[in-house]
C-alpha positions, 0 to 999 in steps of 0.5 A: 500500500502506497504512502498516499493511500495510507494517508487517505485511509487515515484521513477518512478514519479520523473524519468518521470518528469525528463525525460520529459523536456530532451525528449522535449529538444532533440526533439526541438534540432533535426535538420530539414531535408535539402531541400524544404518544399514538393513543388517547383517552378523550383526545384525537388519537385512536387506540391501535390494535393489540394495545387496549386501554383501561380508563376511569372518568369521574365528575359530573354527571357520572363516573364511567369505567371503560375498556378500549381496543383498536379495530384498525389503525384509525378506528377503535371501540370502547365498552363503558359502564357508567354510574349516573347521578345527574339527569342527562347532564343537567343540575337535576340529581338522579341515580342511574346506570348506563352501558354504551359502546363508543366508536371512534374514527380518525378523519384527519391526522395532521402534524398541527391539527387532528380531527376525530368522529365518534358515535356513542350508542348505548342503554340508560336506566334511571331508577325513579319510582317509575323507572326510566329506560331508554337508548342513547345515541350521541354523535360528535367530533374532537378537534385536537391541537398538539402543543408539546410532546405528550400534551394535547389540547382541543375542543369537542363538539357533541350532539346528545340524544336520548330516547326514554321509552318507559317512565312517567313522561314516556316517550321522552326525547332529550337532545341538545348540542354541547361544546367544551375544551379538554386537555390530555397529558401522557406523563409516561407512554402508558399513562394518560391524565387530564380534564374533559368538559362540555357545556350546552343545553338539554331540550326535553320533549316529553309526553303528558303524565302524572298531571304534567302536560306534554311539551318541551323544556330546556335546561343547562347541561354540562360535563366536567370529568377528570380522567385517568387512562392506562395503556396495557403493555 
């Protein structure tokens, strides 16, 4: 091997040795992307197949327990049991139970804006003297804005609908729009915490019964819940 060839090889080795730490440092210094870690409890990310999530959401008008599993990379389904203590989100207290199965669909997954559609069909039972049983079928969208790594803020827009088929004023249809902000933070890749809110109206269209004439009434309705989610390994 000639002296010139040896010099070229030596220079290449020295340059590679110098470049390797610089490249590693640049890679380590690269900022992480803003947003959640590929899943959410109330936000704009769906749960991926094979990595289900357990969660609890507690506040007004209910405490709910859920199990969410992915159906595809952009769709998931939950099975939720709710302990109700507010009648359709209004300030009127009434104990009840609900079981429902929300479906979530990712519509848009941009870097700075995400959009999700959800439908929440299920059953409700209020334990009044004349028990009120019926069906719920809310629909809504979630608009998420990643602001920092593992942190998302956003707004939910819902249209709530419940049809009660038994009870003193049945049939009774309660419906109305609601909107509100949320924040979701992932302190670890497997844990989510945050606050979810909605504020709106509950329009009650009911039949006559028990001396109450049929008609409609409108009440303020809201949801304010803290939540905790855990993604199974």
